[in-house]
N, C-alpha and C positions, 0 to 999 in steps of 0.2 A: 635525643638524636633519633631520627627516623629515616632509614634508607630503604628504598623499595626497588625490587626488580620484578619484571613481569613474566619471566620464564621463557625468554627468547632462546632460540637454538644456539646463538653465539654469545650469550651473556658471560661476563667475567665474574669472578668472586668479589664479594664486598671488600674493597681495599682497606676500609677502616677496620673491619673485623679481622682481617689478616694481620694488620699491624698491631692490633690491640689484644690479641688472643694468646700471646706467648707461644706461637707455633701450633696451637690447637686447631686453628682454621687456616688453611693454606690457599694459594692461588688455584689449586686443583679443585677446590670445593665451589664449583660454579653453579650447581643446581639448575642446569639447563633443562628447559621444559617445565620448570616449577616456579610459579609465582612465589615470592618470598619477601620477608622484611627483616631488617636488622634494627632492633631497638636498644638504646642505651639510656639508662636513667642515672642522674646524679643523686646520690643518697642524701636524703634530708629527712630526719626523724619527725620533723614537724609537718612536712608535706605528705610523707608516707608512713603514718604511725602504725598502720596495719599491714605493712609490707607492700609488695608490688601490686599495683592496681590490675584489674582485669581489662585486657585490651581487646577491642572489637574492631573489625574492619568491614565496611560495606564495599563489596567487590562486584564489579561487572565481570562476568565469567567468560568462558571460552567463546571465541568467534565461530560463527557457523555459516555454512554456505546457503545462499538464497538463490534458487534457480530463477526467480522472477527478475532479478537484477544481475545475475551471474557474478555476484560479489560475495566475499567472505567477510562478514562484519559482525559486531556484537548485536544480538537480538534476543528479546524475551519471547519470541514467537514459539509456542510449544511444538508445533508441527516441525519447524526447522530444527529445534533442539533434539527432538526424538530422532529425526533422520540423521543428525550428526552423531548421536550415540550409536545408532545401528551401524553406521559406516565407519566409525572410528576404529583404527587398527591397534591402538595402544590399550584402551580400556573398554572398548565397545565390542560389537559383534564382528567388525571387520568386513561388513558386506560391501560389495562393489556398487558404487552409486549408479554407474551407467547401465548396469544390467540387473540390479537387484532392488532398485527403488522405483516404484511407479511414480514418475514425476508429475503426471497429470493430477493424480489424487493428492500429492504433496502440495502442489501449487494451489489447488482448490481449498485444501484445509488451511494453508497459510493465509489465504485471503479471508476465510471465515474468522480465523483468530484475530485478524487485524481490523475487522469491522468495528465501526464506532457504535457504542451503545449509550443512549441517553441515560443519565443518572437522575434519581428522584430529586436531589438537592441542587441540580444544575450541572452543566458540564457533561463531558463524555469520557469514556475510557474504552480501551480495546475489549473486544468480547472475551478473549482469553489471553493470559500471559503466564509465563513459566519463570518462577523465581525460587531457587533452592539449590541444595547440594545433595549428593549421594556418596556413599562409601563404595569404593571399587571392589570391595570384597563381598558385596551383596550379589545375589544372582541376577543375571541379565533380565529374567522375567520380572523379578521384584522391582528392578530399576525402571524398566519400561512401563510397568503398571503404575508406578508412582508418578512418573512423568505424565502419563495419560490422564491422571486425575485432574491436571490443570486445564484440560480442554474437554473433559467428559468424552474422551475419544477411544479409538481402537487402533491397534496395529496388527494387521492381518498378513500372515505369510502364506501365500498360496501360489503354486506353480513356479516356485523359485523366486518370487517377487514380493516385496513388502509394500502393502498399501496402508498409508497413514491417513486416518479419517478423524476429523474434528467433530465434536458433538453438534450436529445440525440435522435438519430434515433434508433428505436426498430424494429427489423425484424418481420414482421407480422407472426403470427402463425395460423391464421384463415382466410379463404377466404369467402367473402360474395358475393352473387349474387342476382338476382331479387327475388328468392324464399324466401329470408330473409326479404323482405320489408313488412311492415304492411299496407302501403298506397301508393298512387301514388306519382310521382315526383313533387316537387315544385322547380322552377328555379328562382333565383333572378338575374336579368340581370345587375343591377347597384348597386354600393355601394355608400352611401351618402358621400359627401365631408367631413363631420364631422368625418366619420369613416375611411376615406381613407388617406394614407400618403405615402411618398416615401423617407423620411429621418427620422432619429431618433436622438434626442439629450436629454440631461438630466443631472442629478447631481449624484454624488457618494460621499462617505465620504473618502477623500483621506488620505492615511497613510502618504504620503509625506508632506502634509500640516496639520499635527496634527489632522487628522480626521475631518477637517472642510468640510462642503458640498462644492463641487467643480464641475465645468462643465467638463465632459469628451469630448474628440474630437468627433464630431458628425459622425454618419454613413450616408453616402449619396449614393443613388443609381442613377447613371446617366441614367441607362436603364429605370428605372421607371419614372424618371423625363421626359425623352423623350416621354414616353407613355402618360404622363399627360400634353402634349403640352408645355413642358419646364417650368412648374410651380413647384417649390419646396414647398412641404407641409410637415411640421415637426410634429412628434409626440414627446411629452415630457414624459419622464419616470423618476422615482425617485428610485435609487438603494441604499437604506439606510443601507443595510447590505453588501455592496461591497466597498472595500478600494483600489482597483487597477484600474488604468485607462484602461489598456489593458483588464482586466477582464470585466469592464463595457462595453467596445466596443464589446467584444465577446457576451455579453448578448443582447446588442442593435441590433446586426446583427440577432440574433434569432427572 
C-alpha cells in the first residue's frame, strides 16, 4: 500500500494509518507543509528474505515564483530556485522579494539558464538546471553556494538588494581607467601549484544512474598542460545539484 500527501496547508492525516496504528497515529498528525508517504507491506519471507527493501522516490520539489510569467510553478531553473530560497520565510533568508531582489538580473539569469544548448549526440538541453536537496541545518551561505554550482553563478548582496547572476558573459557597461584606482598596482607573478590546475574532474548526481554520485568525463586542456611542462594537474569539483553529464562538463569548462 502506498499513500502519498503533498504537504498542503489543509491536508488531513492518513486515514488508513490512523485506523491501523492502534492509536499511535491520530487525526491530529496531519504533517501540514510536509510531503509524506505511508507505506504498508504484506509480510512474505519469500518476497522479502532480507527484510524490508530500500524505498526511493523521485520527487519534483517546491514550486517557485517565475517573474517572467508571474506564476508559481515547479521549475528546475537554478536562478528561480535560488531566489526562492533567499525569500523563503520558513527555511530561507526571508528576504522581501519586492524590495530585496533585483528582478531584472533575476529574469536575465533565468533566461540564460533556459537557453537551449545543442548536444554532441543530438538533441538539446537547458544550459543549466538545478536538481537536488539540502538539509536546513546547513548554513545559508553553504546552501546558496551549493545551489550556485548548478549554474556557475553568483549571488551578490549589495545596497540591500540581492543580484542573482548565472554563469555567462555580460557586456560591460562601465569603463574603468587609472583615475578609478585607490592605490598602486600589485602584480602577482606566480600562482602556487596548490591553486593551479589544467584539468577538471569531479562528480555529479546522474539522473541516468538513479541520482547516484557519478564521475563525469573530465575536462582536459592540452594547451595548459603543455604550458605546465606536460604535467596534468586536476581540480576536483562536486556538482551536487547537477544531474546531466553534459551539463557537468559545461560547468567544468567554466
